[in-house]
C-alpha positions in Angstrom: 77.6 123.5 127.1 77.9 121.9 123.2 77.4 124.6 120.4 73.9 124.9 119.3 72.9 124.0 123.0 70.2 125.9 124.7 70.1 127.5 127.7 67.3 128.5 129.8 67.2 131.9 132.4 64.2 132.5 135.1 64.4 136.0 136.4 62.9 138.8 136.9 61.3 142.1 134.8 64.8 144.3 135.0 67.1 142.2 134.2 65.7 140.6 131.2 64.9 144.6 130.4 69.0 145.3 130.4 70.0 142.0 128.6 67.5 142.5 126.0 68.4 146.5 126.0 71.8 145.8 125.7 71.1 143.0 122.8 69.4 145.1 120.6 71.6 148.5 121.6 69.0 150.4 122.9 69.8 153.1 125.2 67.2 153.3 127.8 67.4 150.1 130.6 63.8 149.6 131.1 61.8 149.5 127.3 58.8 147.2 128.4 57.1 145.5 131.4 57.5 141.8 130.9 54.2 139.8 131.5 54.8 137.3 134.2 55.7 133.8 133.0 56.1 134.9 129.7 58.4 133.8 127.0 61.5 136.1 125.8 63.6 133.7 123.1 66.8 135.0 121.6 69.6 133.1 119.6 72.6 133.3 118.8 73.9 131.8 115.6 76.8 133.3 113.0 78.2 135.6 115.8 74.4 137.9 115.9 71.7 137.8 118.3 68.3 137.7 117.1 65.2 138.5 119.1 62.2 135.6 118.3 60.3 136.5 120.9 59.1 139.3 123.2 56.7 139.0 125.8 55.1 136.0 124.6 52.0 134.7 126.5 49.9 132.4 124.6 51.1 129.1 126.4 49.7 131.2 129.5 46.1 130.8 128.0 45.9 127.3 128.0 47.1 127.0 131.3 44.7 130.0 132.5 41.8 127.5 131.0 42.9 124.8 132.9 42.9 126.3 136.4 39.4 128.5 135.9 38.0 124.4 134.9 39.4 123.1 137.9 38.0 126.0 139.9 34.6 125.9 138.1 34.4 121.9 138.9 35.3 122.6 142.9 32.5 125.3 143.2 30.3 123.0 141.3 31.2 119.8 144.3 31.1 122.2 146.8 27.7 123.4 146.3 26.3 120.2 145.7 27.9 118.9 148.7 30.9 116.9 147.5 34.0 118.4 147.7 36.4 116.9 145.4 39.2 114.8 146.9 42.8 116.8 147.2 45.3 115.6 144.8 
């Protein structure tokens, strides 16, 4: 990977907690409950790790609003007797 490159890691609650607790120098392996699909952002620069975001979930509100709208449209369509075509 080139210097300054980005890495994305997708994992579960335990590995996230272990990695972040080691990075932050905490004695507890499990110190928070990650929200599913939340972002935890770590920056490594000048030999130091910096926690940029912990359990960031703002992006999920937009996705959830879109899913709720799709559900409402689908339910309204079924009530009117004309189901939406499957996409």
